C-alpha positions as CSV (number, residue, x, y, z in Angstrom):
1,M,-22.0,-55.3,-24.8
2,R,-23.2,-52.5,-27.1
3,D,-19.8,-50.9,-27.2
4,D,-18.0,-54.1,-28.1
5,L,-20.5,-55.8,-30.3
6,G,-22.8,-53.1,-31.6
7,D,-26.4,-52.1,-31.0
8,G,-27.7,-54.4,-33.7
9,Y,-26.0,-57.5,-32.2
10,A,-27.1,-56.7,-28.7
11,E,-30.8,-56.2,-29.6
12,T,-30.9,-59.3,-31.8
13,L,-29.3,-61.4,-29.1
14,R,-31.8,-60.2,-26.5
15,A,-34.7,-60.8,-28.8
16,A,-33.4,-64.4,-29.5
17,Y,-33.1,-65.1,-25.7
18,P,-36.0,-63.4,-24.0
19,D,-35.5,-65.6,-20.9
20,V,-32.1,-64.0,-20.2
21,P,-32.5,-60.7,-18.3
22,E,-31.0,-57.7,-20.3
23,S,-28.8,-56.8,-17.3
24,A,-27.1,-60.3,-17.3
25,D,-23.5,-60.6,-18.3
26,F,-22.7,-61.9,-21.9
27,V,-21.4,-65.1,-20.4
28,L,-24.9,-66.0,-19.0
29,Y,-26.1,-66.7,-22.6
30,W,-23.7,-69.7,-22.7
31,W,-24.8,-70.8,-19.2
32,H,-28.4,-70.6,-20.4
33,K,-27.7,-72.6,-23.6
34,A,-25.8,-75.3,-21.7
35,A,-28.5,-75.6,-19.1
36,E,-31.2,-76.0,-21.8
37,L,-29.2,-78.8,-23.5
38,V,-28.7,-80.6,-20.3
39,R,-32.1,-80.5,-18.7
40,T,-33.8,-81.5,-22.0
41,G,-31.6,-84.5,-22.4
42,K,-29.4,-83.3,-25.3
43,A,-26.3,-83.4,-23.2
44,R,-25.4,-85.3,-20.0
45,R,-24.0,-82.5,-18.0
46,F,-22.0,-79.3,-18.3
47,G,-19.2,-77.5,-16.4
48,L,-18.5,-73.8,-16.7
49,I,-16.2,-71.3,-15.2
50,T,-17.7,-67.8,-14.9
51,T,-17.0,-64.7,-12.8
52,N,-18.3,-64.8,-9.3
53,K,-21.2,-62.6,-10.4
54,L,-23.0,-65.8,-11.2
55,G,-24.6,-65.8,-7.7
56,Q,-25.7,-62.2,-8.1
57,T,-29.3,-61.0,-8.8
58,F,-29.4,-60.8,-12.6
59,A,-27.3,-63.9,-13.1
60,R,-29.2,-65.7,-10.4
61,R,-32.4,-65.2,-12.3
62,V,-31.0,-67.2,-15.2
63,V,-29.9,-70.0,-12.8
64,Q,-33.2,-70.1,-10.9
65,T,-35.2,-70.3,-14.2
66,Q,-33.3,-73.5,-15.0
67,L,-33.5,-75.0,-11.6
68,S,-37.4,-74.3,-11.5
69,A,-38.0,-75.5,-15.1
70,K,-39.8,-78.6,-16.1
71,P,-37.9,-80.9,-16.4
72,P,-35.5,-79.2,-13.9
73,L,-31.8,-78.8,-13.7
74,S,-29.7,-79.4,-10.6
75,L,-26.3,-78.2,-9.6
76,A,-24.1,-81.3,-8.9
77,F,-21.1,-79.2,-7.9
78,A,-20.4,-75.6,-7.3
79,I,-17.8,-73.2,-5.9
80,A,-19.4,-69.7,-5.5
81,D,-16.1,-67.8,-4.9
82,H,-12.7,-68.9,-6.0
83,P,-9.5,-66.8,-6.7
84,W,-8.3,-66.8,-10.3
85,V,-4.9,-65.4,-11.5
86,D,-3.8,-64.9,-15.0
87,T,0.0,-65.4,-14.5
88,A,0.8,-63.9,-17.9
89,E,-1.1,-60.7,-17.3
90,G,-1.1,-60.7,-13.6
91,A,-4.8,-60.0,-13.4
92,A,-6.5,-61.2,-10.2
93,V,-10.3,-61.8,-10.1
94,R,-12.7,-64.1,-8.4
95,I,-14.5,-66.8,-10.3
96,A,-17.4,-69.3,-9.8
97,M,-17.5,-72.9,-11.0
98,T,-20.8,-74.9,-11.7
99,V,-21.7,-78.3,-12.9
100,G,-25.3,-78.9,-14.1
101,V,-27.1,-82.3,-14.4
102,P,-30.7,-83.1,-15.3
103,G,-33.4,-83.8,-12.7
104,K,-33.6,-83.1,-9.0
105,H,-30.4,-84.0,-7.2
106,T,-28.3,-82.9,-4.2
107,G,-24.9,-81.6,-4.9
108,E,-21.4,-80.8,-3.4
109,L,-20.7,-77.2,-2.5
110,L,-17.1,-76.2,-1.8
111,E,-16.5,-73.0,0.2
112,V,-13.0,-71.5,0.4
113,K,-11.7,-71.8,3.9
114,T,-8.1,-70.6,3.5
115,E,-6.0,-69.0,0.8
116,S,-2.2,-68.9,0.8
117,E,-0.5,-66.9,-2.0
118,Q,2.3,-68.7,-3.8
119,A,5.3,-67.3,-5.6
120,D,3.8,-67.5,-9.1
121,G,0.8,-65.5,-8.0
122,S,-1.6,-68.4,-7.6
123,A,-3.0,-69.5,-4.2
124,K,-3.0,-72.7,-2.2
125,I,-6.6,-73.2,-1.1
126,T,-8.4,-75.4,1.5
127,F,-12.1,-75.9,1.4
128,D,-15.1,-76.7,3.6
129,T,-17.5,-79.1,1.9
130,K,-21.3,-79.1,2.2
131,R,-23.8,-81.5,0.6
132,G,-27.4,-80.6,-0.1
133,E,-29.6,-79.0,-2.6
134,I,-27.6,-76.1,-4.2
135,S,-29.7,-73.0,-4.7
136,A,-29.5,-70.4,-7.4
137,D,-27.3,-68.1,-5.1
138,L,-24.9,-71.1,-4.9
139,T,-25.5,-71.9,-1.3
140,T,-27.1,-74.8,0.5
141,G,-29.5,-74.6,3.5
142,V,-32.1,-71.8,3.7
143,N,-33.0,-70.7,0.2
144,V,-33.3,-66.8,0.3
145,T,-33.9,-66.7,-3.4
146,V,-37.5,-67.9,-2.9
147,T,-38.5,-64.8,-0.9
148,N,-41.2,-62.5,-2.5
149,E,-40.9,-58.7,-2.9
150,L,-43.4,-57.1,-0.5
151,K,-45.8,-54.4,-1.3
152,S,-45.1,-52.9,2.1
153,N,-41.6,-52.0,0.9
154,E,-42.6,-51.0,-2.6
155,G,-41.3,-47.7,-4.1
156,L,-38.9,-46.8,-1.3
157,A,-35.5,-47.9,-2.5
158,N,-33.6,-46.7,-5.6
159,R,-30.1,-46.0,-6.8
160,G,-28.8,-42.4,-6.9
161,F,-28.2,-40.2,-9.9
162,C,-26.3,-41.2,-13.0
163,I,-25.1,-37.7,-14.1
164,F,-23.3,-38.6,-17.4
165,G,-21.0,-35.6,-17.5
166,S,-18.1,-34.8,-15.2
167,G,-18.6,-31.1,-15.8
168,F,-21.7,-31.1,-13.6
169,I,-19.4,-31.6,-10.6
170,V,-17.9,-28.4,-9.1
171,K,-15.9,-27.4,-6.1
172,P,-17.6,-25.1,-3.6
173,D,-15.4,-22.2,-4.7
174,E,-16.4,-22.8,-8.3
175,A,-20.1,-22.8,-7.2
176,K,-19.6,-19.5,-5.5
177,G,-18.2,-18.1,-8.7
178,L,-21.3,-19.3,-10.5
179,G,-23.4,-17.2,-8.1
180,L,-24.2,-19.7,-5.3
181,G,-25.1,-17.6,-2.2
182,K,-25.6,-14.5,-4.2
183,I,-28.2,-15.4,-6.9
184,R,-31.6,-16.2,-5.3
185,G,-32.9,-19.7,-6.1
186,L,-29.6,-21.1,-7.4
187,E,-29.2,-23.1,-4.1
188,K,-32.0,-25.4,-5.5
189,Y,-29.8,-26.3,-8.5
190,I,-26.3,-26.5,-7.0
191,R,-26.1,-28.8,-4.0
192,P,-23.8,-31.2,-2.2
193,Y,-22.9,-34.3,-4.1
194,L,-21.7,-37.6,-2.4
195,N,-20.6,-41.0,-3.7
196,G,-19.6,-44.2,-2.1
197,R,-16.0,-43.2,-1.3
198,D,-17.2,-39.9,0.2
199,L,-19.3,-42.0,2.6
200,T,-16.8,-44.7,3.6
201,N,-13.4,-43.0,3.0
202,T,-12.4,-39.3,2.6
203,P,-15.0,-36.9,1.3
204,R,-14.1,-35.0,-1.9
205,D,-16.1,-31.9,-0.8
206,V,-17.8,-31.4,-4.1
207,M,-21.1,-30.1,-5.3
208,V,-23.2,-30.9,-8.4
209,I,-25.2,-28.8,-10.8
210,D,-28.7,-30.4,-11.1
211,L,-30.9,-28.5,-13.5
212,F,-33.7,-30.9,-13.6
213,G,-37.1,-29.2,-14.2
214,M,-35.7,-26.3,-16.2
215,S,-35.4,-25.8,-19.9
216,A,-32.1,-24.7,-21.5
217,D,-33.6,-21.3,-22.2
218,E,-34.8,-20.9,-18.5
219,V,-31.3,-21.8,-17.3
220,R,-29.7,-19.2,-19.6
221,E,-32.2,-16.5,-18.6
222,N,-32.1,-17.2,-14.8
223,F,-28.5,-18.4,-14.2
224,P,-26.4,-17.3,-17.2
225,A,-23.0,-18.2,-15.5
226,T,-24.2,-21.7,-14.7
227,Y,-25.6,-22.1,-18.3
228,Q,-22.2,-21.1,-19.7
229,H,-20.5,-23.6,-17.4
230,V,-22.5,-26.6,-18.5
231,L,-22.4,-25.4,-22.1
232,T,-18.6,-25.4,-22.2
233,H,-17.9,-28.4,-19.7
234,V,-20.9,-30.7,-20.3
235,K,-22.2,-30.3,-23.8
236,P,-19.1,-31.3,-25.7
237,E,-19.1,-34.6,-23.9
238,R,-22.7,-35.2,-24.2
239,D,-22.6,-34.4,-27.9
240,E,-20.7,-37.7,-28.3
241,N,-23.2,-39.7,-26.3
242,P,-24.8,-42.5,-28.4
243,R,-28.2,-42.0,-26.8
244,A,-30.3,-39.3,-28.5
245,S,-32.1,-38.2,-25.3
246,R,-28.8,-37.5,-23.6
247,R,-27.5,-35.4,-26.5
248,I,-30.7,-33.4,-26.8
249,N,-31.1,-32.9,-23.0
250,W,-27.5,-32.1,-22.5
251,W,-27.9,-29.7,-19.6
252,I,-29.6,-32.2,-17.2
253,F,-28.3,-35.5,-15.8
254,G,-28.2,-38.4,-18.2
255,E,-30.6,-40.3,-16.0
256,P,-32.8,-37.7,-14.2
257,N,-34.3,-40.5,-12.0
258,K,-37.8,-39.0,-11.5
259,Q,-38.8,-41.8,-9.2
260,L,-36.0,-41.0,-6.7
261,R,-37.0,-37.4,-6.7
262,E,-40.6,-38.2,-5.9
263,M,-39.5,-40.7,-3.2
264,V,-37.5,-38.2,-1.2
265,N,-39.8,-35.2,-1.9
266,G,-40.9,-33.7,1.4
267,L,-38.3,-35.6,3.5
268,K,-35.7,-33.8,5.7
269,R,-33.4,-36.8,5.5
270,F,-33.2,-40.3,3.9
271,V,-31.2,-43.5,4.5
272,V,-28.3,-44.5,2.2
273,T,-25.9,-47.4,1.9
274,V,-23.0,-47.9,-0.6
275,E,-24.1,-50.4,-3.3
276,T,-20.7,-52.3,-3.2
277,S,-18.7,-52.0,0.0
278,K,-16.6,-54.0,2.3
279,Y,-19.0,-53.4,5.3
280,R,-22.8,-53.0,5.1
281,I,-23.3,-49.6,6.7
282,F,-26.4,-47.4,6.7
283,T,-26.5,-43.7,7.5
284,F,-28.7,-40.6,7.1
285,F,-28.1,-38.0,4.4
286,N,-29.7,-34.6,4.5
287,A,-32.4,-34.0,1.9
288,D,-30.3,-31.4,0.1
289,V,-27.6,-33.9,-0.8
290,A,-27.6,-35.4,-4.3
291,P,-26.5,-39.1,-4.0
292,D,-24.4,-40.8,-6.7
293,N,-25.6,-43.8,-8.6
294,K,-23.3,-46.1,-6.6
295,L,-25.4,-45.3,-3.5
296,V,-28.6,-47.0,-2.7
297,V,-31.3,-44.6,-1.4
298,I,-34.0,-45.8,1.0
299,A,-36.6,-43.0,1.3
300,L,-37.4,-43.3,5.0
301,D,-36.6,-40.6,7.6
302,D,-37.7,-42.5,10.8
303,A,-34.6,-43.6,12.8
304,F,-36.5,-46.8,13.6
305,F,-35.9,-48.0,10.1
306,L,-32.3,-46.9,10.2
307,G,-31.9,-49.0,13.3
308,V,-33.4,-52.2,11.8
309,L,-31.4,-51.8,8.6
310,S,-28.2,-51.4,10.6
311,S,-28.9,-54.4,12.8
312,R,-27.3,-57.8,12.5
313,I,-30.6,-59.3,11.4
314,H,-30.8,-57.2,8.2
315,V,-27.1,-57.3,7.5
316,V,-27.1,-61.2,7.7
317,Y,-30.1,-61.2,5.4
318,S,-28.6,-58.6,2.9
319,L,-25.3,-60.5,2.7
320,A,-27.2,-63.8,1.9
321,A,-29.6,-62.2,-0.6
322,G,-27.2,-59.8,-2.3
323,G,-24.1,-60.6,-4.4
324,W,-20.4,-60.3,-4.3
325,I,-18.0,-58.6,-6.6
326,G,-14.3,-57.9,-7.3
327,Y,-11.1,-59.4,-6.1
328,G,-11.8,-58.0,-2.6
329,N,-15.1,-59.9,-2.7
330,D,-17.1,-57.0,-1.5
331,P,-20.9,-57.6,-0.9
332,V,-23.4,-55.9,-3.1
333,Y,-26.7,-54.5,-1.9
334,V,-29.3,-55.1,-4.6
335,K,-32.4,-53.3,-3.5
336,S,-34.8,-55.8,-5.3
337,R,-33.4,-58.7,-3.2
338,C,-32.0,-57.1,-0.1
339,F,-34.7,-54.5,0.7
340,D,-37.9,-55.2,-1.2
341,P,-38.5,-58.6,0.3
342,F,-37.2,-57.8,3.8
343,P,-39.9,-58.1,6.5
344,F,-39.5,-55.4,9.1
345,P,-40.7,-56.1,12.7
346,L,-44.2,-55.2,13.8
347,C,-43.8,-54.1,17.3
348,G,-45.1,-51.6,19.9
349,E,-44.1,-48.0,20.4
350,K,-41.9,-48.8,23.3
351,E,-39.7,-51.1,21.2
352,K,-39.7,-48.7,18.3
353,A,-38.6,-45.7,20.7
354,R,-35.7,-47.8,21.9
355,I,-34.5,-48.6,18.4
356,R,-34.9,-45.0,17.3
357,E,-32.8,-43.8,20.3
358,L,-30.0,-46.3,19.5
359,A,-30.0,-45.6,15.8
360,E,-29.8,-41.8,16.3
361,A,-26.9,-42.3,18.7
362,L,-25.1,-44.7,16.3
363,D,-25.4,-42.3,13.4
364,A,-24.4,-39.3,15.4
365,H,-21.4,-41.1,17.0
366,R,-19.9,-42.1,13.7
367,K,-20.4,-38.6,12.1
368,Q,-18.9,-36.9,15.1
369,V,-15.7,-38.9,15.2
370,Q,-15.3,-38.6,11.5
371,A,-15.7,-34.8,11.6
372,K,-13.5,-34.4,14.6
373,H,-10.5,-36.7,13.8
374,G,-10.9,-37.2,10.0
375,L,-11.4,-40.9,10.4
376,T,-13.1,-43.1,7.7
377,L,-15.9,-45.4,8.2
378,T,-13.9,-48.2,6.6
379,G,-11.1,-47.6,9.2
380,L,-13.6,-47.6,12.1
381,Y,-15.2,-50.9,11.0
382,N,-11.8,-52.5,10.3
383,V,-10.9,-52.0,13.9
384,L,-14.4,-53.0,15.1
385,E,-14.0,-56.3,13.2
386,K,-10.7,-57.0,14.9
387,I,-12.2,-56.3,18.3
388,R,-15.1,-58.6,17.7
389,A,-12.6,-61.3,16.6
390,G,-10.5,-60.8,19.7
391,A,-7.4,-59.9,17.6
392,T,-4.5,-57.7,18.8
393,L,-4.5,-54.2,17.5
394,T,-1.6,-52.6,15.8
395,E,-0.4,-49.1,16.9
396,K,-2.2,-47.5,14.0
397,E,-5.4,-49.4,14.9
398,K,-5.1,-48.4,18.5
399,F,-4.9,-44.8,17.4
400,V,-8.2,-45.2,15.4
401,H,-9.7,-47.1,18.3
402,D,-9.0,-44.3,20.8
403,R,-9.9,-41.4,18.5
404,G,-12.9,-43.1,17.0
405,L,-14.2,-44.5,20.3
406,V,-14.6,-47.9,18.6
407,S,-15.5,-49.8,21.7
408,T,-18.4,-47.4,22.1
409,L,-19.3,-48.0,18.5
410,K,-19.4,-51.8,19.3
411,S,-21.6,-51.2,22.4
412,L,-24.1,-49.2,20.3
413,H,-24.2,-52.0,17.7
414,D,-24.6,-54.7,20.3
415,D,-27.4,-52.8,22.1
416,L,-29.1,-52.1,18.7
417,D,-28.9,-55.8,17.8
418,A,-30.5,-56.8,21.0
419,A,-33.3,-54.2,20.6
420,V,-34.1,-55.2,17.1
421,S,-34.2,-59.0,18.1
422,A,-36.6,-58.1,20.9
423,A,-38.8,-56.1,18.4
424,Y,-39.1,-59.3,16.4
425,G,-39.7,-61.3,19.5
426,W,-36.6,-63.5,18.8
427,P,-33.7,-64.4,21.0
428,A,-30.6,-62.3,20.5
429,S,-28.5,-65.5,20.4
430,L,-29.8,-66.8,17.0
431,T,-27.2,-68.1,14.5
432,D,-27.0,-66.6,11.0
433,A,-28.8,-69.7,9.6
434,E,-31.6,-69.4,12.2
435,I,-32.0,-65.7,11.4
436,L,-32.3,-66.5,7.7
437,E,-34.8,-69.4,8.3
438,R,-37.1,-67.1,10.4
439,L,-36.8,-64.2,7.9
440,V,-37.7,-66.5,4.9
441,A,-40.7,-67.8,6.9
442,L,-41.8,-64.3,7.9
443,N,-41.5,-63.1,4.3
444,A,-43.9,-65.9,3.2
445,E,-46.3,-65.0,6.1
446,R,-46.3,-61.3,5.1
447,A,-46.8,-62.2,1.4
448,A,-49.8,-64.3,2.3
449,E,-51.2,-61.4,4.3
450,E,-50.7,-58.9,1.4
451,A,-52.6,-61.4,-0.9
452,R,-55.5,-61.1,1.6
453,G,-55.3,-57.2,1.5
454,V,-53.3,-56.5,4.7
455,I,-50.3,-54.4,3.8
456,H,-48.0,-53.1,6.6
457,W,-46.9,-50.0,4.7
458,L,-43.5,-48.6,5.9
459,R,-44.5,-45.1,4.8
460,P,-48.3,-45.2,4.3
461,E,-48.8,-41.4,3.7
462,Y,-46.6,-41.8,0.5
463,Q,-47.0,-45.4,-0.5
464,A,-50.8,-45.8,-0.1
465,K,-51.6,-42.4,-1.8
466,G,-53.9,-43.1,-4.7
467,Q,-54.3,-46.8,-3.8
468,Q,-57.8,-48.2,-4.7
469,E,-60.0,-49.1,-1.7
470,I,-59.2,-52.7,-0.7
471,I,-62.2,-55.0,-0.7
472,L,-62.4,-56.6,2.7
473,E,-62.6,-60.4,3.0
474,T,-65.8,-61.2,4.9
475,K,-68.3,-64.0,4.8
476,P,-71.1,-63.5,2.3
477,A,-74.2,-62.2,4.0
478,K,-77.4,-64.3,4.0
479,K,-79.9,-63.4,1.3
480,P,-82.5,-61.1,2.8
481,K,-86.0,-62.5,3.0
482,A,-87.8,-59.2,2.4
483,K,-86.2,-55.9,1.5
484,A,-82.7,-55.2,0.4
485,A,-80.3,-53.4,2.8
486,P,-81.0,-49.7,3.4
487,A,-79.4,-47.3,0.9
488,K,-77.3,-45.8,3.7
489,H,-75.3,-49.0,3.8
490,K,-74.7,-49.2,0.0
491,G,-71.0,-49.6,-0.8
492,K,-70.0,-50.4,2.8
493,A,-68.4,-53.7,3.8
494,A,-70.4,-56.1,5.9
495,W,-69.5,-56.0,9.6
496,P,-68.4,-59.6,10.4
497,K,-70.0,-61.5,13.3
498,T,-67.0,-63.1,15.0
499,L,-64.3,-61.2,16.8
500,P,-61.4,-62.7,14.9
501,E,-63.1,-61.7,11.6
502,R,-63.7,-58.2,12.9
503,M,-60.1,-57.8,13.9
504,H,-58.9,-58.8,10.5
505,A,-61.4,-56.5,8.8
506,V,-60.4,-53.5,11.0
507,E,-56.7,-54.1,10.5
508,T,-57.2,-54.4,6.7
509,A,-59.2,-51.1,6.6
510,L,-56.6,-49.4,8.9
511,H,-53.8,-50.4,6.5
512,A,-55.7,-49.2,3.5
513,A,-56.0,-45.7,5.0
514,A,-53.3,-43.4,3.7
515,A,-53.4,-41.3,6.9
516,P,-54.2,-41.7,10.6
517,I,-57.9,-42.3,11.1
518,A,-60.4,-41.9,14.0
519,P,-62.3,-45.1,15.2
520,A,-65.6,-43.4,14.3
521,D,-64.5,-42.7,10.8
522,L,-63.2,-46.3,10.3
523,A,-66.5,-47.6,11.6
524,K,-68.3,-45.7,8.8
525,Q,-66.6,-48.1,6.3
526,F,-68.7,-51.0,7.7
527,A,-72.4,-51.6,7.7
528,R,-73.8,-51.4,11.3
529,A,-70.4,-51.2,13.0
530,K,-70.3,-49.4,16.3
531,P,-67.5,-46.9,16.9
532,A,-66.9,-48.2,20.4
533,D,-66.4,-51.7,19.0
534,V,-64.0,-50.5,16.4
535,A,-62.1,-48.4,19.1
536,E,-61.8,-51.5,21.3
537,I,-60.4,-53.5,18.4
538,L,-57.9,-50.7,17.5
539,K,-56.7,-50.7,21.1
540,T,-56.1,-54.4,21.0
541,L,-54.2,-54.0,17.7
542,E,-52.1,-51.3,19.4
543,T,-51.2,-53.7,22.2
544,F,-49.9,-56.2,19.8
545,G,-47.9,-53.6,17.9
546,R,-50.1,-53.8,14.8
547,A,-51.5,-50.3,15.1
548,R,-50.2,-46.9,16.4
549,K,-52.1,-44.3,18.3
550,A,-51.5,-40.6,17.7
551,G,-53.9,-38.4,19.7
552,E,-57.4,-39.6,18.9
553,K,-56.4,-41.3,15.7
554,F,-54.8,-44.6,14.8
555,S,-52.4,-45.6,12.0
556,R,-50.3,-48.5,10.9
């Protein structure tokens, strides 16, 4: 928008329409204007054709604002994803259609069932029709747009690096020429660099120069050859960048992404997925890898989380909560909608161990067959989908199946799906709609718990660091008749009288602790609490999978 219309126009437009998110497409301003006119009675209805991004996160916020407004807007008709061909130019894209009416009404949703390409480039299409309340994501049924971002997942997902300068990327031989392997300390600043295609298709085998944390003078003094490389291959391009910070700090990435660096600091590996990809696949990257901005990084190194993310339960949710893009209609993983609201299972150590085992085996299996036979993840999962559909494999697909051990891959996924379902306490036979219904309900339950102070941190030692002490919800103590409470209890929470209240108080305190804690130390947070009573409650919480024991201490 800035390139085509200028900075002044873009800033004025955004100031005039504060209800439209800055990341929304230009077309959304017309959708917003039309919706305002209709729901306030200045027009009877509107019909608009947009790109199929309308159901994605930033556009969805515009739609949801109008559906939730007073008076509200309703969608009387919608097609979320429809082919569109410009026969003059031959450009093939995907579009969405929406009709808005005032008030609360059900609508008609058409979903493309079949597409048959015609001689002129258009397509003959058949539809499935559904009736019901059409949500902001252009679906009926379970409304995943109402889920809340959970504090338990906060600060763990982020996009990779936007480098803004192709000169930062070097081949391994070039890196050696700059002194990698010879100059001490340079390995911290030249490291492997992976993007989405490296993950799903054929790796480029490249590295990236990441000089974050050093001044230009320090780079020149400590790594003169590297300094000259970025001076000659990066600076000329950055001198033309319209943003002053990128011109001034030309030797470091255009978006240094300090939050991502803090997230992964201290981890030996982390989970990644491609932001836009045909298949929703999660894998581990080693900590020395610099991820590209088209990768979503999830700063968790426990294979339990990799297993849950790789399961059908999370994939079904992410497909419903995320968006779709391009003519290939590839799903988009938007961390604020796909990861942040997702409720992970609370289960015992036995269930977690099984999921870890299967997740490690799945990750290792894929990496081994890729390295040994040069296969791609996309190729493996193309064959996997055909096996699941019961379709006949071509000779090329049989080759991939045999070399990639795709039936073994399917077996690992099936076992993992069953293990994750068991961790939730759900049947493995749930339909997609039933999975979404349960996840939306579980999200609401977790959000209510967090409002009471119970947060099931995914990585408590990092996330809860620096958190203020949570005030426990307890019944107010009766007013003392004579003296006030002894000074030794000052600042401590009251020890509840009933067992349910005590369990809630202990669990809340446990989740507020940034590190594993002994029962005796936890008991000190309450006035007149006995360590033996607290220990007994912690053992009960462990049985229900709501606490974990490590030696003599307990943690979330």
